[in-house]
C-alpha positions, 0 to 999 in steps of 0.5 A: 499499500502507498500512502499519500499525505495532503500537504495542507493537512491539519491546523490552519494558520488561524487555528494554530495561532489561537491554540498557541496563544492559549497554551502560552497564556495557560502556562503564564496564569489563569485564562478563560477561553470564550467558547470552544477554541476549536471543534476538537474535544481532544485539543480542548481537554489538552488546554484544560489540563494546562489550566485554561477554562472554557466559558460561553458568555462574557459574564461567565468570566470573572471580572478583570480576568484574561479572556481569549477570543478564539479564531472564529471571532466574536460580535462587537457586543462581546468586546464591549461586555468584556471591557465593561467587566474589566477583562484583559482581551487576548484577540486570536481572531483569524485575520481572514475573519477580521477582514470580513468583519471590516467588509460588512461594517463598511458595506452597512455604512454605505447603505448596503445589505450584507449577505453572508454565505455560510452556516447560520449557527456556525460561531464564525457566522454569529460573529460576523452577524454581530458586526451588522444590523441588517445582515442576512445568512444564506447557506447557498443559492437555493436559500437565497432564491427563496428569499428573493421570492419572499422578498422581491424588493431586495433585488433592487437593493445594493447587496454585498456578498461575503463567505464563511471562510470555511465554505465550499468554493463551488457553492460560493461560485454558484451564488455569485454566478446566479446572483449576477443574473437577477440582482443589478446592484450587488458586489462580491467579496470571495472571503473563503480562506485560501488555506481552506480552499487549498485544503479542499482542492488538494483533497479532491485531487488526492481522493481522485487518485486514491482507492481510500481516503482517511479524513481526520478531525472531530465530528463537530467540525464543519470544516472536516465534514466538508472535507469528507463530503468532497472526498466522497465525491471522488473516492469510493472508500472515505473514513472520517476519524477523530483518533487513531483508535477509531480506525478499522484497518480491515476497511483498507485491505486490498487498497493500493493507494491510501490518501490522508487529509485532516481538517483545520481543527486537527493538531499534528499529534493526532495526525501522527497518532493515526499515521502510527496506527496505519504504519503497522499495516503498510508493507510498501511505502514510497516515503514513510509517513513519518518522514512526510509528517516531519517534513510538514512540521519541520522547524527552519533555521536562520538564513534558510530561503523559504516559499510560503503563502500569504494568508493575511496583510495587517498594518504591522506585518504580512502573515505567511503560511509555510507549511511547517509547525510555526507560521511565518511573519514578515514585518513591513520594514522587512518587505522592501527598501523602497520607502514609498512602496505599499505592502499590497504592491508586493504581497497579495493574499493567496499568492506565494512569496519568497523570503529569508528566515531571520529568526525562529522564535520557539517562545512566540511560536513564529518564524520571522522572515525578510523579503528585503534581505533575500532580495538584497542578496539576489540583487548583489548578483544582479549588480555584480553581473551588471558591470561585466554585461554593461547593463543599465539599472534603475535606482532611486536617489536617496541622499546627497553627500559631499562627493556626489549622490547615493542611489538605492539600486535593488536594495544595494547602496550605490555611490555616484560621484558628482562628476558622474551625475549628469549635471554641470559642475557646481549644479545643485544635486539636492534636487535629484533626491527622491528621483528615479535614475538610470545608471551604469555600474562602473565598480563593485567590491562586495567584500567592502560593500562598495559600489560605484555607478554613473548616470552620465554614462547612460545619458551620453550613450542615449544622446549618442544613439539619438544623434546617430539616429537623427543623422541616419534619417535627417533630410531637408524639410523634416520637422523636429520638436526641440528645446532651446539650448543656448542663445547668441546675438545671431540666433539660437541653438536648439537640441532636436534630440541628441543633436544641436542645430542653429536657427539664424535670427532671421529665421526666428520670426517674421517680425523685425527682432534685435536679439533672439531673446525677444522671442525665445528663451533657454529651455523653451520647447520649439517646433523647427524644420531643417533648412540645410545640413552638413554631415561631415561638419556636423552642422544643421541649419534650422528654421522656425518661420512658417513659409506657408503664411507668406507675410505679403499675402497675409497683408493683401488678404487683409488690408486695402488702400484707405484701410486704417491699421494698428501699426507698431513703429519699428524704426525711425529715419530722417525722412520718416518712420517705418512701421510693422503692419503685420509681421514681415510687412512694414510700411513708411510713414513719411515725415510729412505724414506723421502729424497735422503740423510741420514735423522737424524730426520723426522722434518729436511725435513718435518713438520705436515700439509705439503703437499707432493708427495709420491709414493705408494711402498706397500699395505698390504690388510690384515692389511690395511697398506700403505708404501710411499716413497718421496725418490723414486721420488727424485732419478735419479739413482737406489735405493741404500737402501732397500725399506722401510718395511710396518709398524708393 
């Protein structure tokens, strides 16, 4: 006969935690257990032998005594009653059950009706009901369907569905599927414990591969009964037993493969007792049952790498089921070196997580883990390989010091000299703190824990690659989005993505400007196009002016002789003043047309930059010249002087 043990057999995390809390409390002094701590009389008797006393109501516990809340949880009223009696509360409520309490409270605060899927008389359900005034308990879809028939108005109400942690997954999936068809405002939280779901799926798989199954657990245990029901659906011979003495060995004669699983309320010593009873009859075993149990219940050592399943995330830790005697705990400060990361981004309930053992505490019955330390050791290898492979890594600047910057790269401290920061000499590096950067590792000394990196090298390589791409694809007329890098008296240098080009002052604007600073500033984004380029000399001439908007065409499309325009004086001459009508088109206001009186010098009546109204008196299409007059607008009598000639 071959014996196969389900990996997830026995105490779940919540029950183990509660029992171990009760054992420690009983040894330290009198402790009162509020209700049966688990559905297993043998465990209860063992705790009573240690000095624990089981009570069933808050008033049964002496005032000021220590009272332990079991993993099933309790209604809010129970906590209030215990506090009123001055009791010290040890809360061993399973984190998964605590989460359900929070869900139903929050749902009710939003005006929703909590629907709790489970056994109405189960202690866990009673605890959940005690957190809501409008909660409804249903065992499954059939019962909920009857409620809908009796209370059709509930279809239109906002409903929030949760499940007893030990419910059967298929029952939950059925109620979710059918409810979505008839209720339009329902939300669903699959709160079946991952350990329960995993135990059930493993039991089903094992039952389908075995000729007989033994399910170990108390007859009162809902969890154990459901395991037996599931196994019976796949396996012809299923025996549910509480102790090894309950076994009928004749029942398993002739069985080739025997599977064994255990409910969440079954301690390891009972599982071992059953295994010892069966080992007398086993003649051929692939791996001794005792060895499998020891493997399951083994204690880990500091420095071991382990993989476990996340069962809960609390404000202080991530709780992990390791499949060994003690549960695992990852303090939040051991999750990651990134101070901004959220625990939910790293760990998710039901998913596996890898960590390193930092401490095995027999006193606290817990294995303290560190994901941060494991990642750091792995990441040292990544950092070391990055030097040889010339990999580009990402890091977060954590501080500025006298010589440069310090970055956190995958948990490894990397020094970046100021000269390699990518900033100009003397620049303020403090603005880079808390920013993400790309860098290349240039030196690693793991023994001295010294790592040096360069941001500048990555930036230079990126710029060189971008420049090569531009020169490979550049052509006259091609447009680029650039950034103004610097200004000179004759134009502006523009970075078009790794290569600088020159925009001559005459190409910056259709208007007359004296300096490029009149229209652009360093750092401005700017749209440019290629006028010409020389690959050998690495020179590019760029333009900004839109030649599709030719100034003379814009002017003639907008104005005609006799129109009045608002013009800007751009230049004074001895014979008059030039004024901009539209960008790129100037007109001459002859000195005789500057005012309704004799003018000695143009600057006596107008100044550069001034905006005035003037009448268009002549347009020379052939030479693209325009004559303007202020005097024509000022006069109220017929003109006494000849019209000003067009500029020659």
